[in-house]
N, C-alpha and C positions, 0 to 999 in steps of 0.2 A: 504493500500499500504506500506508493511513493508520494501520494498527494497529501497524506496526513502528516502532522508534525512528528519530529523525532520523539521516540519514547511514548508514542501514542497509547492510550488505554482503550481496550476493546472488550465488549461483552457479547457473548453468543448465548441466546436463550433457546432452549431446546437442544442443548449440547450433547445429549445422549442419542439423538436420532442420527441417521446416516449422513444427512447433509450438514446438520449442525456440528457433528463431531469432525467432519472433514474440514469445515470452515475453521473450527477452533484449531485444528492441527496446522493448517496453513498459516494462521495468524501467529501461533506460538513458534513457528519456524522462521518468521520474518524477523531479522535482526533489528529492524527499526521499531518493532513493537515492544513497548515497555512492560505491558501487562495485558494478558488475554484471559478473561474469566469465562468459564462455562457454567451456565445455570440450567437446572432442570429440577424435576421433582425430587431426585435423590441427592442433590448437592447441598452444600452449606455455604451461603443461604440457599434455600429452596424456592423455586417458583412452580406453583401448581395452579393451573388455570381453574381448577375446581375450588380453589381457596383464594378468594379475592384479596384478602389481606396479605397473602404471601407476596404478591407483586410489590406492594408498597413497602413491605419489610425488606425485601431483597434490594429494592432501589435505594432505600435509606442506607443500608450497609455498604453497598457498592459506591454510592455517592460520597461516603465519608472518606474514600481514598482519593478523591479529586475529580476533576471534570473528565467526561468521556468523549472520545473522538469517534468511536464506531460502536454502534449497537445494532445487532442483527437478531431478529426474531425468526428462528427456523422451525418453531413448533407448529404443528398442524396435523389435521386428520382428514382422511378420505373415507375410511371405513373403520368400524370398531364393533363394540359389543351390540350395538343396535342394528348392525347389518351393513350391507354394501350400498353404494349410492343408488338412489331411487331412479329407475328408468322411466316410470310412468307416474302421472298425477295420482293414480289410485294407490300408490305405495307411500304417499306422504303421511307422516304422523309426527306428533309432537316430540316423542323421545328422540328420534333420529335428528330432527331439525334442531332441537335444543342442544344436543351433544355436539353437533357439527358447528353451530354458531358459537358455543362456549369456547371451543378450542381455536377455531379459525377467525373469529371476529371479536368476541367479548374479551378474551384474554389478551390478544394483541392490542386492543383498544386501551386496556390498562397499562400495557407496556408503553404505549405512546404517552399516556397521561403521566406516568411516574418516571419514565426514563428520558423523555425528550427534554425536560428541564435540567437534566444533568449534563447535557451536551455542552462542550466548550463554547463560550460566548464570543471569544476574540480570535478563535482559530477555526480552521475547517473541521467540520464534523459531519457524520453520516449516520442516519438511522434507516435501516432497511427491514422490510418484512417480506417473507416469502409468500407470494400470492400464487396465481395460476392463470394461464392463458384462458382456461375455460371460464374464469370469472369475468372475462370481457363480454359485456353485453353486445357490443358492436360486432364481435367475432363469433357469436353463437349461431352456428348453422345446423347443429345436430340435435339440440335439445337434450333432455335427460339430465341426470346428476343434479337434481333440483337443489338440494340443501347445499351441496359443495359449491356449485356455481354461485348461488345467492350469497353464501357466506364470504366468498372471496370478492365478489362485487361490492359487498358492504365494506369489507376490509379496505378495498381500494378507495372508496369514498372517505373512510376515516383518515387514511393517509393524506389524501388530497386536502381535506379540510384542515387537518392538523398542520400541514405544511404552511398554510396561509398564516395561522396564528404564530407558529414557531419562528417564521421569517422575521416577525416584528422584533424579536428579542435576540435571535441568533441568525444574523444576516448571511453567515457563511455556511449555514447548515443545509444539508440535502436530506429530505425525507422521500423515500422511494419504495415502490412495490416491485418485486422481482418475480419473474417466471423462471423456475429452474429447469424446465423441460422434464422429460421422463428420465428418472434416475433409478438405478437398481437399488431398491430399498424396500423395507417392509410395507410402506405406503403403496408402492406400485406393484408389489408381488402378485396380487390377484389379477392383475391386468397385463400379464406377460412382461412385467418390468425387468425380469432377469434376461429376457431375450432382446427387448427393444430399448432398454434403458442404458444410459451412460453410467460410468463409475462415479460415485459420490465425490471423489477427490477431483475429478475433472469438472464436474458441475460447480463445485465450490470455487475452484480456480477461475472458471469463466465468470462467475458472478462477482467475485472480488475484483476482477479486472474491470468489469463494468462499473462497479462502485468507485473505483479509483479514478475513472475518467469523467464522472458526472460533475457538472458545474452547479453553483447555487441557483442559477437561472432555470435549472431543470428540476428543482425541488417540486414535489407533488406529482411526479410522473410515474409511468408504468413501463417497465422494460423487460425484454426477454434476456436470457443468459448470453445471447449473442450481441447484446447492446441495442437490438432493434426496438424502437418504441412500439408499444402495443395500444390498440384503441380501447377506450373505456367501454 
């Protein structure tokens, strides 16, 4: 991350997942990185999107160490105990929708609320959330995956809205949604992820390269791992 200050501080949320772990490994291998913290349910401090207060507690502990220059939320879900993504309207039910939105939208919203104020005010900083191309309303041609699509579309709106507010106090900050592509991970496994997905390390490297090149004027934007801007 050549664009960040020397000895920059970074935080990866969802650091035990495939992409989060790969991003954390890349950052810890960067000689310019002063500190790279990984947060998840099992870490200390812990972040658990089912425990609203845990996000605030973790932010308070991390913030005590000084300003942050890079925050990445890599936590997300496509399927879980409530089942696979809904293909038809008749499959919609509250349990699936609530679980999906809690992980993909509500939790990251709290990350924005509690971690964006910790970004360095006088230096370049970046806050990125992993979204998904299927969350693009303009690019939706196939339908299906109702909760997942809607949760990521809502996440994109949160990032866009937060970017406007944060720019008033952090003029060098960039808030951005990122599409990682299909990655060989537990998230994509039921959908032939092992056959069609890229290695998590490659996806992480691509996305960090994109973040390195984004300018403050691009805050509140949505990009693929290739750097291509994506439609809302």
